[in-house]
Phi, psi and omega in degrees: 000322180296321178295319181296322181293318178299318182297318180295324180294322180294315181298321182292321180296316181296320180298318181294321181295322180294325183287330181271356183279158179283128183292150179279130182296143179238141177266119181250122179275121181244126177278122180236126180295136179244127179270118179247127177279121182238132181277119179255127178263122182241129180268126179241124179276128180235124177286128182224125181279123182246125177273122179248123178277127177250146178275119181267122181259117180260117178275119181261116178286123181295142178296124182297146178293138179302139178293145181208176178101191185249141172241119179268124183241128174251134173215177178232154185295129180267343182230177178273004183251173178289122183259005178301317178300329178300310183283333174298317180290318178299317181290328175298316179294318179298320183288344173296329179263326182232076187294340185261009178255127177257122177259114182262111184264128177238128181265121182255120177304145183304318183291345182258357188300310185301312181294318183297313181292319181299316180295317182295318180293321179296326182268000183068029184240033180294156176291170175289314184226148176212151170278123190228162174243150192295330184302313178281324186296328182302315178296325179292323175298315180298324181279353177075027183257004177237160188254134172294152189249010183305324185279354188246326183275128183293154179299324181294315180292322181293323179294338181277351180283135179299142183306323179305316184277332172301312181296322184298319185268358178244283184295314185293315178294318179301315180295315182294324182268353181071035181232176180294148178284110176223178176278096186273342180210149174269101185293139188227284180272132177245136180222150176233159180237124180207217186228139168254154181222152182272108183294327181294318178293324177298314181296318181296332180272005180083017179259153178287115183292348179259004181231075179290165180300146177239347181228169177299315182297318178295324179295315179297320179295319178292321182297326179299326181271330184278337181276116189217156167259094189283337182256002175071022181267008178086004180240137176295130177229358172233121187251157181281306194215145172283131176230121183270149182267236189306319188270001188266040184300330180288347173265307187282341173292332176297327177295323176298313182294320180295329178278354179096014182247184178195173180292316183231166173294166184300330180268009180063021186264344186219142174281122186241011188299333185265006180285178188309316178299325178296320178295320177299315181296314181295319180294321178298314179296322179297323178297317178299320181285315184297327181270008180059025173293334179241134181293130184295325183290335175286322177300319182282343182095357181280330182268173183237106181293329180298317180295314178301316181297310183291334178274001179076027181249005179225120187281325184229121182245134173288131185215157171263146182301333179291343179277345187305316179300326179294322177300316185297324179285312186288330188254010188307319185248012186259305180198162177278142180218162178215185182240132181282150171290163178296130182293155180224138168241275170267316178241172182234100183222149171228160182284129176237143181221164180209155173231167181187191184258133177233153178245136180269144184295337181283356181303134177268358184222059186298321182297316179290321178297318178295323178296322179293317178297317179298319177299318181290335180277353176292139184307322182292326178289316180297318180301315179298315180297316182292324176300320183291312185272358177056060182218179180251148183257186184257004182253155174305317181298315182293329181279319187273337183281110185294342178293341177294324182275070188308316185255000184231007185296337180258020181247091184295331179293316178296315181298322177294321178296321179293323178294322178296318178294323178297323181285330189238013179287144178224134188264007182070162182289129184266106172225150182301335183260012187301318182293328174295320178299316182291327176298316180296312181294323179299320177301316182290323178298316180298322178294325178289313187285328185249337185240004174076020179294144179297129183303317182292321178295319179298319179293319179297319179294319179295316181298320180296315181291320178295321180297324177299314178294319180301312181293322181292336182274353182288000000 
């Protein structure tokens, strides 16, 4: 017990001493917030309209210099009258727009054209502009002596050209000459070749004067009745139809087309004149000649079909549409006449031709020459020209405008015939040697019609000679 008391005393003493002692200092960490000023950069997008000055460059097209100088024009007479007043008036109108251009018109007789042009081209003295036909022009295109007209004819005037003639002066000439398809000629006068018939002779022969033949068979049947010895002397003096010989390719090639044939294959690669359609055409013509349905002296070129026709001794005459006004004048008091539809065998075709304006590459004043051609292609210029020469043009305006048909506008039969020719006209295959081909074939046709040569032999001989020319031209 004594030990426990002592221990308690000691513990108590120690406790008291601890309570009376100086406390030990303590470090106390205190977290205190510190405010620090920090600069914050904030990007703010602001839409701002900024005016930027741009330099505007204005291209000023210089005023073109007025056209001036001389344009030499060659043409040939289209009528039997003086045509100088026609071109004087056209040039007066042209000069209202181009006062400083002088158009010098020279009239070249038809018979002198080939020699005149050949000499001029050889000497480098061709005119600036000429009225031309495609047969000769095709060779000039091939030789590179004429100028394409794409840059000169306005889009409006070109759009007014009938599709037949657009194709003829672009694709057809290009194909025939082996060159690019461009506007190689400004097509102007369009003509077709077909038949007129004497209604009085038809009626007298017991035929319906309002129903002319439309096929080969109908033609042969009509010819049998129309071919007569009217005075009883044993000689035929009234004939059915005009049939042309050597020079009549624009008549007898239509028989080839109607039979389904042609001079060459469609690709111009083969001579096809002697094939079956050609034999049909040659045999048909021989039938007309052998039966005296066609006068022999007209076939040979010694006779005059115009005289027979006007005297009422020829029932059916081959004619060009440009001759129609002359018929109306010459036949006014003689007999009634009409126009036959285009004949048909397998196909229905008639010969169509056209002339127009061409520019030669040697021209020293192409811009002025082109301006004149463009002026002539305007519908109002074409209408005036066509009224004067009493012909039909190549434009929609020229065909549809009845004022163009000065002497035939009140002739519905003629107008129907012209529409028929427009539908069935064919311009023949355009190759530079085409006229040589027709000369060769014409010789053989004349031998068949007048000398009794066998048609197939004649065709074989013609094909051989044409092939020689054809191969040499390759």
